[in-house]
C-alpha positions as a Python dict, from the first residue, in 0.01 Angstrom:
ca = {
    (1, 'M'): (0, 0, 0),
    (2, 'A'): (-254, -192, -204),
    (3, 'T'): (-152, -327, -544),
    (4, 'T'): (-366, -282, -847),
    (5, 'A'): (-468, -558, -1087),
    (6, 'K'): (-231, -409, -1345),
    (7, 'Q'): (62, -424, -1102),
    (8, 'R'): (-16, -786, -1008),
    (9, 'W'): (-44, -885, -1376),
    (10, 'W'): (289, -725, -1471),
    (11, 'G'): (460, -873, -1167),
    (12, 'V'): (351, -1225, -1255),
    (13, 'G'): (433, -1161, -1619),
    (14, 'R'): (786, -1046, -1541),
    (15, 'Q'): (841, -1343, -1313),
    (16, 'R'): (722, -1588, -1580),
    (17, 'I'): (929, -1417, -1848),
    (18, 'G'): (1232, -1445, -1620),
    (19, 'V'): (1176, -1817, -1559),
    (20, 'V'): (1125, -1886, -1930),
    (21, 'G'): (1436, -1682, -2011),
    (22, 'V'): (1648, -1880, -1763),
    (23, 'L'): (1516, -2210, -1901),
    (24, 'L'): (1588, -2107, -2260),
    (25, 'A'): (1937, -1988, -2169),
    (26, 'G'): (2009, -2317, -1992),
    (27, 'T'): (1881, -2519, -2288),
    (28, 'L'): (2093, -2315, -2527),
    (29, 'A'): (2401, -2361, -2308),
    (30, 'M'): (2352, -2740, -2301),
    (31, 'A'): (2306, -2752, -2678),
    (32, 'I'): (2624, -2552, -2736),
    (33, 'A'): (2820, -2774, -2496),
    (34, 'A'): (2692, -3092, -2662),
    (35, 'A'): (2765, -2962, -3011),
    (36, 'G'): (3136, -2935, -2936),
    (37, 'Q'): (3171, -3300, -2831),
    (38, 'E'): (3283, -3578, -3061),
    (39, 'P'): (3026, -3857, -3087),
    (40, 'K'): (3127, -4181, -2916),
    (41, 'P'): (3024, -4521, -3053),
    (42, 'G'): (2849, -4767, -2827),
    (43, 'G'): (2630, -4700, -2530),
    (44, 'T'): (2267, -4772, -2463),
    (45, 'L'): (1959, -4632, -2633),
    (46, 'I'): (1648, -4629, -2417),
    (47, 'V'): (1313, -4587, -2592),
    (48, 'A'): (994, -4539, -2393),
    (49, 'L'): (688, -4731, -2512),
    (50, 'A'): (329, -4690, -2399),
    (51, 'G'): (316, -5054, -2287),
    (52, 'N'): (477, -5393, -2326),
    (53, 'P'): (504, -5534, -2680),
    (54, 'P'): (286, -5843, -2728),
    (55, 'G'): (588, -6012, -2886),
    (56, 'F'): (887, -5947, -3108),
    (57, 'N'): (792, -6154, -3412),
    (58, 'P'): (682, -5905, -3679),
    (59, 'N'): (533, -6191, -3882),
    (60, 'I'): (255, -6248, -3629),
    (61, 'N'): (221, -5926, -3428),
    (62, 'Y'): (61, -5609, -3556),
    (63, 'S'): (115, -5342, -3298),
    (64, 'T'): (308, -5018, -3279),
    (65, 'L'): (453, -5161, -2961),
    (66, 'T'): (599, -5447, -3167),
    (67, 'H'): (689, -5243, -3474),
    (68, 'L'): (905, -4984, -3296),
    (69, 'P'): (1157, -5223, -3138),
    (70, 'T'): (1157, -5482, -3418),
    (71, 'G'): (1223, -5208, -3673),
    (72, 'Q'): (1553, -5157, -3492),
    (73, 'I'): (1631, -5531, -3480),
    (74, 'F'): (1525, -5679, -3814),
    (75, 'N'): (1616, -5573, -4167),
    (76, 'S'): (1386, -5580, -4468),
    (77, 'L'): (1467, -5661, -4828),
    (78, 'V'): (1436, -5291, -4907),
    (79, 'G'): (1393, -4973, -4707),
    (80, 'Y'): (1334, -4606, -4774),
    (81, 'D'): (1557, -4302, -4759),
    (82, 'Y'): (1443, -3965, -4623),
    (83, 'D'): (1285, -3880, -4960),
    (84, 'M'): (1090, -4211, -4961),
    (85, 'N'): (1301, -4364, -5239),
    (86, 'L'): (1354, -4739, -5219),
    (87, 'Q'): (1698, -4834, -5091),
    (88, 'P'): (1862, -5177, -5069),
    (89, 'E'): (1885, -5349, -4733),
    (90, 'L'): (1899, -5731, -4744),
    (91, 'A'): (1837, -5718, -5119),
    (92, 'R'): (2144, -5598, -5305),
    (93, 'S'): (1932, -5518, -5609),
    (94, 'W'): (1599, -5603, -5769),
    (95, 'T'): (1439, -5607, -6109),
    (96, 'I'): (1076, -5577, -6208),
    (97, 'S'): (949, -5769, -6509),
    (98, 'P'): (811, -5568, -6805),
    (99, 'D'): (454, -5672, -6717),
    (100, 'G'): (508, -5561, -6354),
    (101, 'L'): (401, -5899, -6216),
    (102, 'T'): (739, -6036, -6107),
    (103, 'I'): (1001, -5884, -5880),
    (104, 'T'): (1334, -6064, -5861),
    (105, 'F'): (1554, -5985, -5562),
    (106, 'S'): (1929, -6044, -5561),
    (107, 'L'): (2027, -6087, -5196),
    (108, 'E'): (2331, -5945, -5021),
    (109, 'P'): (2602, -6208, -4974),
    (110, 'N'): (2762, -6271, -4634),
    (111, 'V'): (2453, -6181, -4431),
    (112, 'Q'): (2413, -6402, -4126),
    (113, 'F'): (2166, -6450, -3847),
    (114, 'H'): (2280, -6399, -3487),
    (115, 'D'): (2390, -6763, -3466),
    (116, 'G'): (2604, -6748, -3781),
    (117, 'T'): (2351, -6923, -4006),
    (118, 'P'): (2360, -6771, -4357),
    (119, 'F'): (2062, -6568, -4477),
    (120, 'T'): (1923, -6723, -4797),
    (121, 'S'): (1633, -6694, -5038),
    (122, 'A'): (1462, -6977, -4846),
    (123, 'D'): (1445, -6741, -4547),
    (124, 'V'): (1278, -6476, -4763),
    (125, 'A'): (1018, -6729, -4881),
    (126, 'Y'): (959, -6854, -4526),
    (127, 'S'): (917, -6500, -4387),
    (128, 'V'): (664, -6399, -4652),
    (129, 'E'): (468, -6723, -4613),
    (130, 'A'): (469, -6691, -4232),
    (131, 'A'): (348, -6332, -4252),
    (132, 'R'): (81, -6423, -4505),
    (133, 'E'): (-46, -6705, -4286),
    (134, 'H'): (-14, -6561, -3935),
    (135, 'H'): (-5, -6180, -3947),
    (136, 'P'): (-346, -6011, -3905),
    (137, 'L'): (-288, -5811, -4226),
    (138, 'G'): (-79, -6078, -4399),
    (139, 'K'): (-343, -6197, -4644),
    (140, 'K'): (-414, -5840, -4747),
    (141, 'A'): (-46, -5745, -4777),
    (142, 'F'): (81, -6063, -4943),
    (143, 'G'): (-236, -6220, -5086),
    (144, 'S'): (-157, -6114, -5442),
    (145, 'I'): (175, -6303, -5441),
    (146, 'E'): (117, -6615, -5646),
    (147, 'R'): (441, -6787, -5548),
    (148, 'I'): (796, -6724, -5433),
    (149, 'D'): (1062, -6896, -5639),
    (150, 'T'): (1406, -6955, -5491),
    (151, 'P'): (1623, -7072, -5783),
    (152, 'D'): (1938, -7034, -5575),
    (153, 'A'): (2044, -6917, -5229),
    (154, 'R'): (2085, -6554, -5339),
    (155, 'T'): (1777, -6507, -5560),
    (156, 'A'): (1413, -6477, -5459),
}
């Protein structure tokens, strides 16, 4: 018996609906199973990039391939929360002068580099100067900074 175009269309449609239904049910089952598990600390996070980063020094490399991994490795003085409000990171607090021309950062104590060397205001000054000099957008981003004073190890 010959099938009509309508019968062929509905047959394919039912088959596709069945496949999609099975896939959705499987996805839902996995989500429910995962939701009941307690999170475990540790492990490995694998992130796929479109290519190899040109380097891991954010002061000299301007590439999404560099930014994605280094954003997970290096801290900034300040960061943002989900509502885009400034939040402290390496800076414990900061004040802005009444004329808006000076920002004074008070740095978190007891922050160390991987080798145990303390993080100080001299490191802040060095990082900004290195970015200004070597980063492709450094002059534009940091060109308006007249100077960076470091009156003590915890103030920049």
